[in-house]
C-alpha positions as CSV (number, residue, x, y, z in Angstrom):
1,M,99.6,125.7,98.6
2,T,103.2,126.7,98.4
3,S,105.4,125.8,95.5
4,D,107.4,123.4,97.7
5,A,104.3,121.6,98.7
6,T,103.1,121.4,95.1
7,S,106.4,119.9,94.0
8,A,106.2,117.3,96.7
9,S,102.7,116.4,95.7
10,V,103.7,116.0,92.0
11,G,106.8,114.0,92.9
12,G,104.7,110.8,93.7
13,G,102.2,109.1,95.9
14,T,104.7,108.3,98.7
15,G,104.1,111.7,100.3
16,A,106.6,114.0,102.0
17,T,107.5,114.3,105.7
18,D,108.1,117.4,107.7
19,G,111.1,116.0,109.4
20,P,113.2,112.8,109.8
21,P,111.6,109.7,111.3
22,K,112.4,108.9,114.9
23,D,114.5,105.8,114.0
24,G,116.9,107.5,111.7
25,P,117.5,110.1,108.9
26,S,114.9,110.9,106.4
27,A,114.5,108.4,103.5
28,T,114.2,110.7,100.5
29,G,115.7,110.9,97.1
30,G,116.1,107.1,96.9
31,R,117.9,106.8,100.2
32,V,116.8,104.4,102.9
33,T,116.8,104.8,106.7
34,T,119.1,103.2,109.2
35,A,116.4,100.5,109.7
36,Y,117.3,99.1,106.3
37,P,120.1,96.8,107.6
38,R,117.5,95.2,109.9
39,Y,115.1,94.9,107.0
40,V,117.8,93.2,104.9
41,A,118.8,90.8,107.7
42,G,115.2,89.8,108.2
43,R,114.6,89.1,104.5
44,V,117.9,87.2,104.1
45,A,117.1,85.1,107.2
46,G,113.6,84.3,105.9
47,A,115.2,83.2,102.5
48,A,117.6,80.9,104.4
49,V,114.8,79.3,106.3
50,S,112.9,78.8,103.0
51,L,115.9,77.2,101.4
52,L,116.3,74.8,104.3
53,A,112.6,73.9,104.1
54,V,113.0,73.2,100.3
55,L,116.0,71.0,101.0
56,V,114.0,68.9,103.4
57,T,111.0,68.8,101.2
58,S,113.0,67.8,98.1
59,F,114.4,64.8,99.9
60,F,111.1,63.3,101.3
61,L,108.6,64.4,98.7
62,F,110.0,62.5,95.8
63,R,110.4,59.3,97.7
64,L,106.7,59.0,97.6
65,I,106.9,58.5,93.8
66,P,106.1,54.9,92.8
67,G,108.8,52.9,91.1
68,D,112.1,51.3,91.9
69,P,115.1,53.2,90.4
70,V,117.3,50.2,90.9
71,K,115.1,48.1,88.6
72,F,115.3,50.9,86.0
73,M,119.0,50.9,86.1
74,T,119.0,47.2,85.2
75,G,117.3,48.1,81.9
76,G,114.6,45.5,82.4
77,R,117.0,42.6,82.4
78,Q,116.5,39.7,84.7
79,V,119.0,40.1,87.6
80,S,119.5,38.3,90.8
81,A,118.6,39.6,94.2
82,E,122.3,39.8,95.0
83,Q,122.8,42.2,92.0
84,L,119.9,44.4,93.0
85,A,121.4,44.5,96.5
86,A,124.7,45.5,95.1
87,Y,123.1,48.4,93.1
88,R,121.3,49.6,96.2
89,E,124.5,49.6,98.2
90,Q,126.4,51.4,95.4
91,F,123.9,54.3,95.5
92,G,123.3,54.2,99.2
93,L,119.7,53.1,98.9
94,D,120.3,50.3,101.5
95,L,120.9,52.8,104.3
96,P,118.2,53.9,106.8
97,L,116.2,56.8,105.6
98,W,117.6,59.2,108.3
99,Q,121.1,58.4,107.2
100,Q,120.3,59.0,103.6
101,F,118.9,62.3,104.5
102,A,121.9,63.3,106.6
103,D,124.2,62.4,103.8
104,Y,122.1,64.3,101.3
105,C,122.1,67.5,103.4
106,G,125.8,67.3,104.1
107,K,126.6,67.0,100.4
108,A,124.1,69.6,99.4
109,L,125.7,72.2,101.7
110,T,129.0,71.6,99.8
111,G,127.4,71.9,96.4
112,D,127.3,68.2,95.7
113,L,123.7,67.2,94.7
114,G,124.6,63.6,94.1
115,T,125.0,61.4,91.0
116,S,122.3,60.8,88.5
117,Y,121.1,57.2,88.3
118,Q,120.2,57.2,84.6
119,F,123.1,59.3,83.3
120,N,125.7,58.1,85.8
121,A,127.0,61.7,86.0
122,P,127.1,64.4,88.7
123,V,123.7,66.1,89.0
124,V,125.4,69.5,89.0
125,D,127.0,68.8,85.6
126,K,123.7,67.8,84.1
127,I,122.1,71.0,85.4
128,T,124.9,73.1,84.2
129,E,124.7,71.5,80.7
130,A,121.0,72.1,80.3
131,L,120.8,75.5,82.0
132,P,121.9,77.7,79.0
133,N,119.2,76.1,76.8
134,T,116.5,76.9,79.3
135,L,117.7,80.5,79.8
136,L,117.7,81.0,76.0
137,L,114.0,79.9,75.8
138,T,112.6,81.3,79.0
139,G,114.8,84.4,79.0
140,T,113.7,85.4,75.5
141,A,110.1,84.8,76.4
142,F,110.5,86.7,79.7
143,V,111.8,89.9,78.0
144,L,108.9,89.8,75.4
145,Y,106.0,89.1,77.7
146,T,107.2,91.5,80.4
147,A,107.6,94.4,77.9
148,L,104.3,93.5,76.2
149,G,102.4,93.2,79.5
150,I,103.6,96.4,81.0
151,A,103.0,98.4,77.8
152,L,99.5,97.0,77.2
153,G,98.6,97.1,81.0
154,T,99.6,100.8,81.2
155,R,97.6,101.7,78.1
156,S,94.6,99.7,79.2
157,A,94.5,101.4,82.7
158,W,95.0,104.9,81.3
159,R,92.1,104.3,78.9
160,H,90.0,102.0,81.1
161,G,86.5,101.3,80.0
162,R,87.2,101.9,76.3
163,L,87.0,99.3,73.6
164,G,90.8,98.8,73.6
165,D,90.9,98.2,77.3
166,R,88.0,95.7,77.1
167,F,89.6,93.8,74.2
168,H,93.1,93.6,75.7
169,T,91.8,92.6,79.2
170,G,89.5,90.0,77.8
171,L,92.2,88.5,75.5
172,A,94.7,88.4,78.3
173,L,92.3,86.6,80.6
174,V,91.5,84.0,77.9
175,L,95.1,83.3,77.0
176,Y,96.2,83.3,80.7
177,S,93.6,80.6,81.4
178,L,94.8,78.3,78.6
179,P,97.0,75.3,79.6
180,S,100.5,76.0,78.1
181,F,100.9,72.4,76.9
182,W,97.5,72.5,75.0
183,L,98.4,75.8,73.3
184,G,101.8,74.4,72.4
185,L,100.2,71.2,70.9
186,L,97.8,73.4,68.9
187,L,100.6,75.5,67.5
188,I,102.5,72.3,66.5
189,V,99.4,71.0,64.7
190,T,98.7,74.2,62.9
191,L,102.1,75.7,62.2
192,S,104.5,72.7,62.3
193,V,102.5,69.8,60.8
194,G,100.2,72.0,58.7
195,I,96.5,71.8,58.0
196,G,95.1,71.2,54.5
197,P,96.8,73.6,52.1
198,L,98.6,75.4,55.0
199,P,102.1,73.9,55.0
200,G,104.2,73.4,58.2
201,L,106.3,76.5,58.7
202,F,108.3,75.6,61.9
203,P,110.0,72.5,63.3
204,T,107.9,70.2,65.6
205,G,110.5,70.2,68.3
206,G,114.1,70.2,69.4
207,M,116.6,73.0,69.5
208,E,118.4,72.5,66.2
209,S,118.3,70.5,63.0
210,G,122.0,69.5,63.2
211,G,124.8,70.0,60.7
212,E,124.6,73.8,60.7
213,E,127.5,76.1,61.7
214,G,128.1,79.8,62.1
215,F,125.3,82.2,61.2
216,A,123.2,79.3,59.7
217,Y,123.3,77.6,63.2
218,V,122.0,80.8,64.8
219,V,119.1,81.1,62.3
220,D,118.3,77.4,62.8
221,V,118.1,77.7,66.6
222,A,116.0,80.9,66.2
223,H,113.7,78.9,63.9
224,H,113.2,76.2,66.5
225,L,112.7,78.9,69.2
226,V,109.7,80.6,67.6
227,L,106.8,78.3,68.6
228,P,107.9,77.6,72.3
229,V,108.5,81.4,72.8
230,V,105.1,82.3,71.2
231,T,103.5,79.7,73.5
232,L,105.1,81.2,76.7
233,V,104.5,84.8,75.7
234,A,100.8,84.2,74.9
235,V,100.2,82.4,78.2
236,E,102.3,84.6,80.5
237,Y,101.9,88.2,79.2
238,G,98.3,88.4,80.5
239,Q,99.4,88.2,84.2
240,T,101.8,91.1,83.8
241,L,99.1,93.1,82.0
242,L,96.5,92.6,84.6
243,V,98.8,93.3,87.6
244,T,100.1,96.5,85.9
245,R,96.6,97.6,84.9
246,S,95.2,97.1,88.5
247,A,98.1,98.9,90.2
248,L,97.9,101.9,87.8
249,L,94.1,102.1,88.3
250,D,94.7,102.4,92.0
251,E,97.0,105.3,91.5
252,M,94.9,107.2,89.0
253,G,92.8,108.9,91.6
254,G,95.8,110.3,93.5
255,D,95.8,114.1,94.3
256,Y,99.4,114.3,93.0
257,L,98.2,113.4,89.4
258,T,95.5,116.1,89.6
259,T,98.1,118.6,90.7
260,A,100.4,117.6,87.9
261,R,97.6,118.1,85.3
262,A,96.8,121.5,86.9
263,K,100.4,122.6,86.3
264,G,99.8,122.0,82.6
265,L,101.8,118.8,82.1
266,R,100.7,116.7,79.1
267,D,98.8,113.5,79.8
268,D,101.6,111.3,78.5
269,L,104.1,113.0,80.9
270,V,101.7,112.6,83.8
271,R,101.4,108.9,83.1
272,R,105.1,108.3,82.4
273,R,106.7,110.4,85.1
274,H,104.3,110.2,87.9
275,A,101.6,107.5,87.7
276,V,103.6,104.6,86.3
277,P,106.6,104.9,88.7
278,N,104.3,104.8,91.7
279,A,102.4,101.8,90.4
280,L,105.4,99.7,89.7
281,L,105.8,98.0,93.1
282,P,103.4,95.0,92.4
283,T,104.8,94.7,88.9
284,V,108.3,94.6,90.2
285,T,107.4,91.7,92.5
286,L,105.9,89.8,89.6
287,I,108.9,90.6,87.4
288,F,111.3,89.1,89.9
289,I,109.2,86.0,90.5
290,N,109.0,85.5,86.7
291,L,112.8,86.1,86.5
292,G,113.3,83.2,89.0
293,R,111.1,81.1,86.8
294,T,113.4,81.6,83.9
295,V,115.9,79.5,85.7
296,A,113.3,77.0,86.8
297,G,112.2,76.6,83.2
298,V,108.8,75.5,82.0
299,I,108.4,71.8,82.3
300,L,105.3,71.3,80.1
301,V,106.4,73.6,77.3
302,E,109.9,72.1,77.1
303,T,108.5,68.6,77.1
304,V,105.9,69.4,74.4
305,F,108.6,70.9,72.1
306,S,111.3,68.5,73.1
307,W,113.5,71.4,74.2
308,P,116.7,70.2,75.9
309,G,116.5,72.3,79.0
310,L,116.0,71.9,82.7
311,G,112.2,71.3,82.3
312,G,112.7,68.4,79.9
313,L,115.4,67.0,82.1
314,F,113.1,67.2,85.1
315,Y,110.4,65.2,83.2
316,Q,113.0,62.6,82.2
317,A,114.1,62.3,85.8
318,L,110.5,61.9,87.1
319,S,109.9,59.0,84.7
320,V,112.6,56.8,86.3
321,P,112.5,58.1,89.1
322,D,116.0,59.4,89.2
323,L,115.9,60.6,92.8
324,P,119.2,62.6,92.9
325,L,118.4,64.4,89.7
326,V,114.8,65.1,90.7
327,Q,115.9,66.4,94.1
328,G,118.6,68.6,92.6
329,L,116.4,70.1,90.0
330,F,113.6,70.8,92.5
331,F,116.0,72.5,94.8
332,V,117.5,74.7,92.0
333,F,114.0,75.6,90.8
334,A,112.8,76.6,94.2
335,A,116.0,78.4,95.2
336,A,115.9,80.5,92.0
337,V,112.4,81.7,92.9
338,I,113.3,82.3,96.5
339,V,116.4,84.3,95.7
340,M,114.7,86.4,93.1
341,N,111.8,87.1,95.5
342,T,114.3,88.1,98.2
343,L,116.1,90.5,95.7
344,A,112.7,92.1,95.0
345,D,112.2,92.7,98.7
346,L,115.6,94.3,99.0
347,I,115.1,96.8,96.2
348,Y,111.6,97.8,97.3
349,P,113.0,100.8,99.3
350,L,114.4,102.2,96.1
351,F,110.9,102.6,94.8
352,D,109.2,103.4,98.1
353,P,111.5,104.3,101.1
354,R,108.7,103.6,103.5
355,V,109.1,99.9,102.9
356,G,112.6,99.8,104.5
357,R,111.6,101.7,107.7
């Protein structure tokens, strides 16, 4: 084997080509072929169709929820049929369903998601108000469980079959199978309320105690953040660990790793420079999907810990039902995941140029 061939083998599992592909120049060194624009167009078109489907689903799905939002808006007071009819006319609920749907789609395309029944405020304003709180919670948890999952997944795969691998894999499977709301309630009982001589160490819910300013406010918010973040990290890190471990195990039998070892590279360098980069594609997909979920929030965890984010807002809207707010939140949740998944598709060729051909 020549030195050039050896270098190509060590460079990764994507392989090398003897010449440029028929449809365009060679995709090497992180460059993609001329087929990439067609690839991008196809992914963007698919995302647009998915968003349209979500728009349609969000309108019809939540109209199956039992309950009359107009009666909720009366606050349980006895009102006449004329007053109920006036409310329905005010919010357009007296119109035929097809006309309501046409109005909803027309406004949504301009960024108007309607007016919340219970808050009497634009849905976009309510979402914008709660979004930073959700990003603080889920974003913090996302960084922690992604880093923890990749690190432990890589270590477990590289030492598969050993005690550490069995322990981490078993623990990840157990925690990943736990309902997040149940684990959250358990943490509240043990670490917020306290058991026996063990005092409560953390707040039972909310985002702040109130009355704090400056650095004291930051510490107070961080104190409230601990339990919900621990809940999310404990439940979610196992998925990243298992995906990373599985992908890396598939790469460990590659000839390019054997060649790298034969050249005298240390085991850590073989893992970090060659095996891990070639095993990242499934993990990248999962990372972007989870990144979309940071915008979507975690409804159950936010509800259990009374966190004032999009998840808690969605729960409040469902209890009415506040149709414009439910529809708007559902669309935002789904759109975030679709957009992040599409971005993952678009950057795949940077990891493996064959994807964009």
